[in-house]
LORO-659957 format. One record per residue (C-alpha): residue number from 1; residue in three letters; chain; x, y, z. Coordinates in Angstrom, 1 decimal, decimal comma. Example, Ala and Ser with C-alpha at 12.3 -4.5 7.8 and 13.67 -1.06 7.14 Angstrom:
REM residues 2
(1 "ALA" "A" (12,3 -4,5 7,8))
(2 "SER" "A" (13,7 -1,1 7,1))
***
This chain:
REM residues 395
(1 "UNK" "A" (-97,4 156,0 -151,1))
(2 "UNK" "A" (-99,3 154,1 -147,9))
(3 "UNK" "A" (-102,0 151,6 -148,0))
(4 "UNK" "A" (-105,5 153,1 -149,1))
(5 "UNK" "A" (-107,0 152,0 -145,9))
(6 "UNK" "A" (-105,0 154,5 -143,7))
(7 "UNK" "A" (-102,8 157,8 -144,9))
(8 "UNK" "A" (-101,1 160,9 -143,7))
(9 "UNK" "A" (-103,5 163,7 -144,6))
(10 "UNK" "A" (-102,5 167,3 -145,1))
(11 "UNK" "A" (-105,5 169,4 -144,5))
(12 "UNK" "A" (-105,3 173,3 -146,0))
(13 "UNK" "A" (-107,8 175,5 -144,6))
(14 "UNK" "A" (-107,5 179,3 -146,2))
(15 "UNK" "A" (-109,0 182,5 -144,8))
(16 "UNK" "A" (-108,6 186,3 -146,3))
(17 "UNK" "A" (-105,2 186,6 -144,0))
(18 "UNK" "A" (-104,8 183,3 -142,6))
(19 "UNK" "A" (-104,3 179,4 -143,2))
(20 "UNK" "A" (-104,9 176,5 -141,0))
(21 "UNK" "A" (-103,2 173,7 -140,9))
(22 "UNK" "A" (-104,1 170,0 -140,2))
(23 "UNK" "A" (-102,1 166,8 -140,5))
(24 "UNK" "A" (-103,7 163,3 -139,4))
(25 "UNK" "A" (-103,9 159,8 -140,0))
(26 "UNK" "A" (-106,4 158,8 -141,4))
(27 "UNK" "A" (-107,6 154,8 -141,3))
(28 "UNK" "A" (-111,2 153,0 -141,6))
(29 "UNK" "A" (-112,9 154,6 -138,9))
(30 "UNK" "A" (-110,7 156,0 -137,2))
(31 "UNK" "A" (-108,7 160,0 -137,5))
(32 "UNK" "A" (-105,8 160,9 -135,5))
(33 "UNK" "A" (-104,6 164,7 -135,5))
(34 "UNK" "A" (-100,5 164,8 -135,6))
(35 "UNK" "A" (-100,5 168,2 -135,7))
(36 "UNK" "A" (-102,5 171,2 -136,0))
(37 "UNK" "A" (-101,7 174,8 -137,0))
(38 "UNK" "A" (-102,4 178,3 -137,9))
(39 "UNK" "A" (-100,4 181,4 -139,9))
(40 "UNK" "A" (-102,1 184,7 -139,5))
(41 "UNK" "A" (-102,0 188,2 -140,7))
(42 "UNK" "A" (-100,6 187,0 -144,0))
(43 "UNK" "A" (-99,1 189,9 -146,1))
(44 "UNK" "A" (-100,3 192,6 -143,1))
(45 "UNK" "A" (-97,0 193,1 -140,8))
(46 "UNK" "A" (-96,1 191,0 -138,4))
(47 "UNK" "A" (-97,6 187,7 -139,0))
(48 "UNK" "A" (-97,9 184,9 -136,3))
(49 "UNK" "A" (-97,2 181,2 -136,6))
(50 "UNK" "A" (-98,6 178,6 -133,8))
(51 "UNK" "A" (-98,9 174,7 -134,1))
(52 "UNK" "A" (-99,4 171,9 -131,5))
(53 "UNK" "A" (-100,7 168,5 -131,0))
(54 "UNK" "A" (-99,7 165,3 -129,6))
(55 "UNK" "A" (-96,1 164,8 -131,3))
(56 "UNK" "A" (-94,7 168,0 -131,9))
(57 "UNK" "A" (-93,7 168,7 -128,2))
(58 "UNK" "A" (-93,8 171,8 -126,6))
(59 "UNK" "A" (-96,5 174,0 -128,4))
(60 "UNK" "A" (-94,5 176,6 -131,3))
(61 "UNK" "A" (-95,6 180,0 -131,4))
(62 "UNK" "A" (-93,7 182,6 -133,8))
(63 "UNK" "A" (-94,1 186,1 -134,7))
(64 "UNK" "A" (-92,7 186,9 -137,9))
(65 "UNK" "A" (-93,6 188,1 -141,2))
(66 "UNK" "A" (-95,3 185,6 -143,5))
(67 "UNK" "A" (-95,7 187,4 -146,9))
(68 "UNK" "A" (-97,9 184,7 -148,9))
(69 "UNK" "A" (-99,9 181,6 -148,3))
(70 "UNK" "A" (-96,7 179,8 -150,2))
(71 "UNK" "A" (-94,3 181,2 -146,8))
(72 "UNK" "A" (-97,3 179,6 -144,3))
(73 "UNK" "A" (-97,0 176,4 -146,1))
(74 "UNK" "A" (-93,4 176,1 -146,2))
(75 "UNK" "A" (-93,1 177,4 -143,0))
(76 "UNK" "A" (-95,4 174,2 -141,4))
(77 "UNK" "A" (-93,6 171,6 -144,1))
(78 "UNK" "A" (-90,4 172,2 -142,0))
(79 "UNK" "A" (-92,2 171,8 -138,9))
(80 "UNK" "A" (-93,3 168,9 -140,0))
(81 "UNK" "A" (-89,6 167,7 -140,8))
(82 "UNK" "A" (-88,3 169,8 -137,9))
(83 "UNK" "A" (-90,4 167,2 -135,1))
(84 "UNK" "A" (-90,5 164,0 -137,5))
(85 "UNK" "A" (-94,0 163,9 -138,7))
(86 "UNK" "A" (-94,8 161,4 -141,7))
(87 "UNK" "A" (-94,8 163,0 -145,1))
(88 "UNK" "A" (-98,4 163,5 -146,6))
(89 "UNK" "A" (-99,7 161,3 -148,7))
(90 "UNK" "A" (-102,7 163,6 -150,0))
(91 "UNK" "A" (-103,8 167,3 -149,4))
(92 "UNK" "A" (-107,3 168,0 -148,6))
(93 "UNK" "A" (-108,1 171,9 -149,1))
(94 "UNK" "A" (-111,5 173,8 -147,9))
(95 "UNK" "A" (-113,3 174,7 -151,1))
(96 "UNK" "A" (-115,5 177,3 -150,1))
(97 "UNK" "A" (-117,6 177,3 -153,3))
(98 "UNK" "A" (-117,9 175,6 -156,4))
(99 "UNK" "A" (-120,0 177,3 -158,5))
(100 "UNK" "A" (-122,8 175,7 -160,2))
(101 "UNK" "A" (-120,6 172,6 -161,6))
(102 "UNK" "A" (-119,3 171,1 -159,0))
(103 "UNK" "A" (-121,1 170,0 -156,3))
(104 "UNK" "A" (-119,7 167,0 -154,4))
(105 "UNK" "A" (-116,0 166,5 -153,1))
(106 "UNK" "A" (-113,8 165,8 -155,8))
(107 "UNK" "A" (-110,1 165,3 -156,4))
(108 "UNK" "A" (-108,4 168,0 -158,5))
(109 "UNK" "A" (-107,5 168,2 -162,1))
(110 "UNK" "A" (-107,1 170,5 -164,4))
(111 "UNK" "A" (-110,7 170,3 -165,6))
(112 "UNK" "A" (-111,7 171,5 -161,6))
(113 "UNK" "A" (-109,2 173,7 -161,1))
(114 "UNK" "A" (-110,9 175,2 -164,7))
(115 "UNK" "A" (-114,0 175,4 -162,9))
(116 "UNK" "A" (-113,1 176,7 -159,7))
(117 "UNK" "A" (-111,6 179,5 -161,3))
(118 "UNK" "A" (-114,9 180,1 -162,8))
(119 "UNK" "A" (-116,9 180,5 -159,2))
(120 "UNK" "A" (-114,4 182,6 -157,5))
(121 "UNK" "A" (-117,2 185,3 -158,9))
(122 "UNK" "A" (-119,8 183,3 -156,3))
(123 "UNK" "A" (-117,6 183,7 -153,2))
(124 "UNK" "A" (-114,3 186,2 -154,2))
(125 "UNK" "A" (-113,7 187,1 -150,1))
(126 "UNK" "A" (-112,6 183,5 -150,0))
(127 "UNK" "A" (-111,9 181,4 -153,2))
(128 "UNK" "A" (-108,8 183,7 -154,3))
(129 "UNK" "A" (-107,2 182,7 -151,2))
(130 "UNK" "A" (-107,8 179,2 -151,5))
(131 "UNK" "A" (-106,7 178,8 -154,9))
(132 "UNK" "A" (-103,6 180,1 -154,4))
(133 "UNK" "A" (-103,0 177,9 -151,7))
(134 "UNK" "A" (-103,6 174,9 -153,9))
(135 "UNK" "A" (-101,3 176,1 -157,0))
(136 "UNK" "A" (-98,8 176,6 -154,2))
(137 "UNK" "A" (-99,6 172,9 -153,0))
(138 "UNK" "A" (-99,1 171,5 -155,7))
(139 "UNK" "A" (-95,9 173,3 -156,5))
(140 "UNK" "A" (-94,6 172,3 -153,1))
(141 "UNK" "A" (-96,1 168,7 -153,0))
(142 "UNK" "A" (-95,7 167,4 -156,8))
(143 "UNK" "A" (-97,3 164,5 -158,0))
(144 "UNK" "A" (-99,3 164,4 -154,3))
(145 "UNK" "A" (-103,2 163,6 -154,9))
(146 "UNK" "A" (-104,9 166,9 -153,8))
(147 "UNK" "A" (-108,4 166,9 -153,2))
(148 "UNK" "A" (-111,3 170,1 -152,7))
(149 "UNK" "A" (-113,7 170,1 -150,3))
(150 "UNK" "A" (-116,7 171,9 -150,4))
(151 "UNK" "A" (-118,5 173,9 -148,0))
(152 "UNK" "A" (-121,8 173,7 -150,7))
(153 "UNK" "A" (-121,5 169,9 -150,7))
(154 "UNK" "A" (-123,9 169,4 -147,7))
(155 "UNK" "A" (-126,8 171,5 -148,7))
(156 "UNK" "A" (-126,5 170,0 -152,5))
(157 "UNK" "A" (-129,6 168,1 -152,3))
(158 "UNK" "A" (-131,7 170,7 -150,3))
(159 "UNK" "A" (-135,4 170,5 -151,9))
(160 "UNK" "A" (-136,2 173,2 -154,7))
(161 "UNK" "A" (-138,7 174,9 -151,9))
(162 "UNK" "A" (-135,7 176,0 -150,2))
(163 "UNK" "A" (-132,9 175,8 -152,8))
(164 "UNK" "A" (-134,6 178,1 -155,5))
(165 "UNK" "A" (-134,2 182,1 -155,4))
(166 "UNK" "A" (-137,5 184,2 -156,2))
(167 "UNK" "A" (-135,6 185,2 -159,3))
(168 "UNK" "A" (-136,0 185,8 -162,7))
(169 "UNK" "A" (-136,3 181,9 -164,5))
(170 "UNK" "A" (-133,1 182,6 -166,6))
(171 "UNK" "A" (-131,2 183,9 -163,5))
(172 "UNK" "A" (-131,6 180,9 -161,9))
(173 "UNK" "A" (-130,7 178,3 -164,9))
(174 "UNK" "A" (-127,1 180,3 -164,9))
(175 "UNK" "A" (-126,8 178,9 -161,4))
(176 "UNK" "A" (-127,9 181,9 -159,1))
(177 "UNK" "A" (-129,6 179,5 -156,5))
(178 "UNK" "A" (-129,1 178,9 -152,4))
(179 "UNK" "A" (-126,1 176,8 -151,7))
(180 "UNK" "A" (-125,3 177,2 -148,4))
(181 "UNK" "A" (-122,6 177,3 -146,5))
(182 "UNK" "A" (-120,6 176,1 -143,4))
(183 "UNK" "A" (-121,3 172,5 -144,8))
(184 "UNK" "A" (-118,3 171,0 -143,5))
(185 "UNK" "A" (-118,9 172,2 -140,1))
(186 "UNK" "A" (-122,3 170,7 -140,3))
(187 "UNK" "A" (-120,9 167,4 -141,7))
(188 "UNK" "A" (-118,5 167,2 -138,5))
(189 "UNK" "A" (-121,5 167,7 -136,0))
(190 "UNK" "A" (-123,4 165,2 -137,7))
(191 "UNK" "A" (-120,3 162,8 -137,7))
(192 "UNK" "A" (-120,0 163,4 -133,7))
(193 "UNK" "A" (-123,6 162,9 -133,3))
(194 "UNK" "A" (-123,6 159,9 -135,4))
(195 "UNK" "A" (-126,4 156,9 -134,6))
(196 "UNK" "A" (-127,6 159,1 -131,3))
(197 "UNK" "A" (-128,6 161,9 -134,5))
(198 "UNK" "A" (-132,5 162,1 -133,8))
(199 "UNK" "A" (-134,5 163,1 -136,9))
(200 "UNK" "A" (-134,7 166,9 -136,6))
(201 "UNK" "A" (-131,4 168,6 -135,9))
(202 "UNK" "A" (-130,7 172,4 -136,2))
(203 "UNK" "A" (-126,7 173,5 -136,0))
(204 "UNK" "A" (-126,5 176,8 -135,1))
(205 "UNK" "A" (-122,8 177,6 -136,5))
(206 "UNK" "A" (-121,5 180,7 -135,0))
(207 "UNK" "A" (-118,7 182,5 -135,4))
(208 "UNK" "A" (-117,0 185,6 -137,6))
(209 "UNK" "A" (-119,6 183,9 -140,5))
(210 "UNK" "A" (-122,4 182,5 -138,9))
(211 "UNK" "A" (-125,2 180,1 -140,1))
(212 "UNK" "A" (-128,3 177,7 -139,5))
(213 "UNK" "A" (-129,2 175,3 -140,8))
(214 "UNK" "A" (-132,3 172,4 -140,6))
(215 "UNK" "A" (-131,0 168,7 -140,7))
(216 "UNK" "A" (-133,7 166,2 -141,4))
(217 "UNK" "A" (-132,5 162,9 -140,9))
(218 "UNK" "A" (-128,9 163,7 -141,7))
(219 "UNK" "A" (-130,0 165,6 -144,9))
(220 "UNK" "A" (-129,9 169,4 -145,0))
(221 "UNK" "A" (-133,1 170,6 -145,7))
(222 "UNK" "A" (-132,3 174,4 -145,4))
(223 "UNK" "A" (-130,2 177,3 -144,3))
(224 "UNK" "A" (-130,0 180,5 -144,0))
(225 "UNK" "A" (-127,0 181,6 -146,1))
(226 "UNK" "A" (-127,9 181,9 -149,9))
(227 "UNK" "A" (-126,1 182,5 -153,0))
(228 "UNK" "A" (-123,0 183,3 -150,9))
(229 "UNK" "A" (-121,8 183,1 -146,8))
(230 "UNK" "A" (-122,7 187,2 -147,1))
(231 "UNK" "A" (-126,7 186,5 -146,5))
(232 "UNK" "A" (-128,6 185,2 -143,7))
(233 "UNK" "A" (-128,0 186,3 -140,1))
(234 "UNK" "A" (-125,7 188,9 -138,9))
(235 "UNK" "A" (-121,9 188,4 -139,4))
(236 "UNK" "A" (-118,9 189,4 -137,8))
(237 "UNK" "A" (-118,9 192,2 -140,5))
(238 "UNK" "A" (-120,6 191,0 -142,8))
(239 "UNK" "A" (-124,4 192,7 -143,8))
(240 "UNK" "A" (-126,3 188,8 -143,5))
(241 "UNK" "A" (-129,5 189,2 -145,4))
(242 "UNK" "A" (-130,5 193,0 -146,4))
(243 "UNK" "A" (-133,6 194,3 -148,3))
(244 "UNK" "A" (-132,3 194,7 -151,7))
(245 "UNK" "A" (-134,0 198,1 -152,2))
(246 "UNK" "A" (-131,1 199,2 -150,1))
(247 "UNK" "A" (-128,4 198,0 -152,6))
(248 "UNK" "A" (-130,5 200,2 -155,1))
(249 "UNK" "A" (-130,9 202,8 -153,3))
(250 "UNK" "A" (-126,9 203,1 -152,8))
(251 "UNK" "A" (-126,1 202,4 -156,4))
(252 "UNK" "A" (-128,7 204,9 -157,6))
(253 "UNK" "A" (-128,7 207,7 -154,8))
(254 "UNK" "A" (-125,0 207,3 -153,1))
(255 "UNK" "A" (-122,9 206,7 -156,3))
(256 "UNK" "A" (-121,9 202,7 -155,5))
(257 "UNK" "A" (-120,4 200,6 -157,6))
(258 "UNK" "A" (-120,2 196,9 -157,2))
(259 "UNK" "A" (-116,7 197,7 -155,4))
(260 "UNK" "A" (-118,1 199,6 -152,8))
(261 "UNK" "A" (-121,2 197,6 -152,4))
(262 "UNK" "A" (-119,1 194,6 -151,5))
(263 "UNK" "A" (-116,9 196,0 -149,2))
(264 "UNK" "A" (-119,7 197,4 -147,4))
(265 "UNK" "A" (-121,5 193,8 -147,1))
(266 "UNK" "A" (-118,5 192,1 -146,9))
(267 "UNK" "A" (-116,2 194,2 -144,7))
(268 "UNK" "A" (-118,1 197,4 -143,2))
(269 "UNK" "A" (-121,5 195,6 -141,6))
(270 "UNK" "A" (-122,9 193,2 -138,9))
(271 "UNK" "A" (-121,6 193,7 -135,5))
(272 "UNK" "A" (-118,7 196,0 -137,1))
(273 "UNK" "A" (-121,4 198,3 -138,8))
(274 "UNK" "A" (-124,0 198,1 -136,2))
(275 "UNK" "A" (-121,3 198,5 -133,3))
(276 "UNK" "A" (-119,0 201,0 -134,8))
(277 "UNK" "A" (-116,5 199,6 -132,6))
(278 "UNK" "A" (-116,1 195,9 -133,6))
(279 "UNK" "A" (-116,7 192,8 -135,5))
(280 "UNK" "A" (-115,2 190,9 -132,4))
(281 "UNK" "A" (-118,1 189,8 -129,9))
(282 "UNK" "A" (-115,5 189,7 -127,3))
(283 "UNK" "A" (-114,7 193,1 -127,6))
(284 "UNK" "A" (-118,6 193,9 -128,0))
(285 "UNK" "A" (-119,0 192,0 -124,7))
(286 "UNK" "A" (-116,4 194,7 -122,8))
(287 "UNK" "A" (-118,0 197,2 -124,6))
(288 "UNK" "A" (-121,7 197,1 -124,2))
(289 "UNK" "A" (-122,2 198,3 -120,6))
(290 "UNK" "A" (-120,8 201,6 -121,3))
(291 "UNK" "A" (-121,7 201,9 -125,4))
(292 "UNK" "A" (-125,3 201,6 -126,6))
(293 "UNK" "A" (-124,3 200,8 -130,3))
(294 "UNK" "A" (-122,4 197,4 -128,7))
(295 "UNK" "A" (-124,7 196,6 -127,0))
(296 "UNK" "A" (-127,2 196,7 -129,6))
(297 "UNK" "A" (-125,0 194,7 -132,2))
(298 "UNK" "A" (-125,1 192,5 -128,9))
(299 "UNK" "A" (-128,7 192,2 -129,1))
(300 "UNK" "A" (-129,3 192,2 -132,7))
(301 "UNK" "A" (-126,9 189,2 -133,1))
(302 "UNK" "A" (-128,5 186,9 -130,6))
(303 "UNK" "A" (-132,4 188,5 -132,2))
(304 "UNK" "A" (-130,9 187,7 -135,8))
(305 "UNK" "A" (-130,2 183,8 -135,2))
(306 "UNK" "A" (-133,1 183,1 -132,5))
(307 "UNK" "A" (-135,7 184,3 -135,3))
(308 "UNK" "A" (-133,6 181,8 -137,7))
(309 "UNK" "A" (-133,7 179,1 -135,5))
(310 "UNK" "A" (-137,7 179,7 -135,1))
(311 "UNK" "A" (-137,6 179,6 -138,7))
(312 "UNK" "A" (-136,3 176,4 -139,5))
(313 "UNK" "A" (-138,2 174,6 -136,2))
(314 "UNK" "A" (-141,1 175,6 -138,7))
(315 "UNK" "A" (-139,5 173,9 -141,3))
(316 "UNK" "A" (-138,7 170,9 -139,6))
(317 "UNK" "A" (-142,1 171,2 -138,2))
(318 "UNK" "A" (-140,4 170,6 -134,7))
(319 "UNK" "A" (-137,4 170,2 -133,5))
(320 "UNK" "A" (-135,6 167,4 -131,3))
(321 "UNK" "A" (-131,9 169,0 -131,0))
(322 "UNK" "A" (-130,3 172,3 -131,3))
(323 "UNK" "A" (-126,3 172,1 -131,6))
(324 "UNK" "A" (-124,3 175,2 -131,1))
(325 "UNK" "A" (-120,8 175,2 -132,7))
(326 "UNK" "A" (-118,6 177,9 -134,1))
(327 "UNK" "A" (-116,2 180,2 -132,4))
(328 "UNK" "A" (-119,1 182,0 -130,3))
(329 "UNK" "A" (-121,5 179,5 -130,5))
(330 "UNK" "A" (-118,7 176,9 -128,8))
(331 "UNK" "A" (-117,1 179,6 -126,3))
(332 "UNK" "A" (-120,2 182,3 -125,5))
(333 "UNK" "A" (-122,6 181,4 -123,1))
(334 "UNK" "A" (-123,9 185,0 -122,8))
(335 "UNK" "A" (-125,3 184,2 -126,2))
(336 "UNK" "A" (-126,2 181,4 -126,4))
(337 "UNK" "A" (-128,6 181,6 -123,2))
(338 "UNK" "A" (-129,9 184,9 -125,1))
(339 "UNK" "A" (-130,4 183,0 -127,7))
(340 "UNK" "A" (-132,5 180,0 -126,2))
(341 "UNK" "A" (-134,2 182,4 -123,6))
(342 "UNK" "A" (-136,0 183,9 -126,5))
(343 "UNK" "A" (-137,1 180,5 -127,9))
(344 "UNK" "A" (-138,7 179,4 -124,4))
(345 "UNK" "A" (-142,2 180,0 -126,0))
(346 "UNK" "A" (-141,7 176,6 -127,6))
(347 "UNK" "A" (-140,3 174,9 -124,9))
(348 "UNK" "A" (-136,4 175,5 -125,4))
(349 "UNK" "A" (-135,1 175,7 -122,1))
(350 "UNK" "A" (-130,9 175,4 -120,4))
(351 "UNK" "A" (-129,4 174,8 -117,5))
(352 "UNK" "A" (-127,3 177,8 -116,8))
(353 "UNK" "A" (-124,6 176,1 -114,7))
(354 "UNK" "A" (-124,3 173,6 -117,5))
(355 "UNK" "A" (-124,2 176,4 -120,3))
(356 "UNK" "A" (-121,6 178,0 -118,5))
(357 "UNK" "A" (-119,4 175,4 -117,8))
(358 "UNK" "A" (-120,0 173,7 -121,3))
(359 "UNK" "A" (-121,0 170,3 -119,8))
(360 "UNK" "A" (-123,4 168,4 -122,7))
(361 "UNK" "A" (-126,2 168,8 -123,1))
(362 "UNK" "A" (-126,4 171,9 -121,9))
(363 "UNK" "A" (-130,5 171,9 -122,2))
(364 "UNK" "A" (-132,3 171,4 -118,7))
(365 "UNK" "A" (-135,0 168,8 -117,7))
(366 "UNK" "A" (-137,5 170,3 -119,1))
(367 "UNK" "A" (-136,2 170,8 -122,3))
(368 "UNK" "A" (-138,6 170,0 -125,2))
(369 "UNK" "A" (-135,4 169,6 -127,1))
(370 "UNK" "A" (-131,7 168,7 -126,7))
(371 "UNK" "A" (-129,1 171,5 -126,8))
(372 "UNK" "A" (-125,5 170,8 -127,2))
(373 "UNK" "A" (-122,3 172,5 -127,7))
(374 "UNK" "A" (-120,1 170,5 -130,1))
(375 "UNK" "A" (-116,7 171,7 -132,0))
(376 "UNK" "A" (-117,0 171,8 -135,3))
(377 "UNK" "A" (-114,5 169,8 -136,7))
(378 "UNK" "A" (-113,8 170,9 -140,4))
(379 "UNK" "A" (-110,3 170,0 -141,3))
(380 "UNK" "A" (-111,2 166,4 -139,8))
(381 "UNK" "A" (-113,8 165,7 -142,5))
(382 "UNK" "A" (-111,3 167,2 -144,5))
(383 "UNK" "A" (-109,1 164,5 -143,9))
(384 "UNK" "A" (-111,7 162,1 -144,0))
(385 "UNK" "A" (-112,8 163,0 -147,5))
(386 "UNK" "A" (-109,6 163,1 -149,0))
(387 "UNK" "A" (-108,6 159,7 -147,5))
(388 "UNK" "A" (-111,7 158,2 -149,2))
(389 "UNK" "A" (-111,3 160,0 -152,3))
(390 "UNK" "A" (-107,7 158,9 -153,1))
(391 "UNK" "A" (-108,6 155,6 -151,7))
(392 "UNK" "A" (-111,0 155,2 -154,8))
(393 "UNK" "A" (-108,1 156,0 -157,3))
(394 "UNK" "A" (-106,6 152,1 -156,0))
(395 "UNK" "A" (-107,3 149,1 -157,3))
***
């Protein structure tokens, strides 16, 4: 293995039918991307494989069946060999939920794997694929240290007033509380802000999954997602927060069971459920001029996000900076304008031209707080955490 100060780290970021890859050269205070890629539609018809990077030459784009996470890892490894990339010294995994026992990024051993298996109940939508990728990576890269980097870690120090859920205390003791997610994304935003980060920051990670987080002095003090990544604001196909009476009604009157409820709140709700058209904001924009339901879905999304931002302003006793990130947050000027327009009462204002061209800051000269658009760099964070964890093993 290379010296601990500088190492090559492979990052794996699993989705329900996708796997993102990144190969990074990580040193003291530096993170260099060598190559990044993604396998999509895994196990679902003709798969797609994309990769690009400064050391790859021409971008790679292929369409062929990818039947499993293992196939995706094998294909990416072959690309690394074909393009002369250095072999990884360590592997870092994005892990959505560590459950009640794992709160901090850590190296993976048998004990950690056991706890990750137990945490599957908290995020079944994500954890099965993550564990599959971990097992395949361990088999494919035997002997390499592997790290689990948790989306919940950034929120681990939330105060009890935000962390505790208003349910029976015995259930609280079983780990039923607010965990918060998109933590790696939030970490990447704070890393980019560095010494320029003000005291009170609100991060709106808006994509297929969406959350809003209040950060004071670099520490998460509240966030919209709860026990699972299903809670909070409206998402692509996830409901966000619901009156629990809705679920009781469906159980009692409509004969729903746990599996059917899970399918409803994770796959048939949110933008998709409201519109009946799509959970993809781009498709909804295309349809909203002629489809009232699509238009309502777009409006409800912005409405839900600005309500949550306003709540976080109350939590922080004000706000110095709002950051938009995630697929929608980074790319959808219309949604950003709608959200900020609904916050004009508190003095938030954006410059229409700068918002459209994504020229930071997008806030106007009269705004009472800054407004930025920053990329979510989760995989870079995974690489940095992995390097730091492995370095501690060295004398």
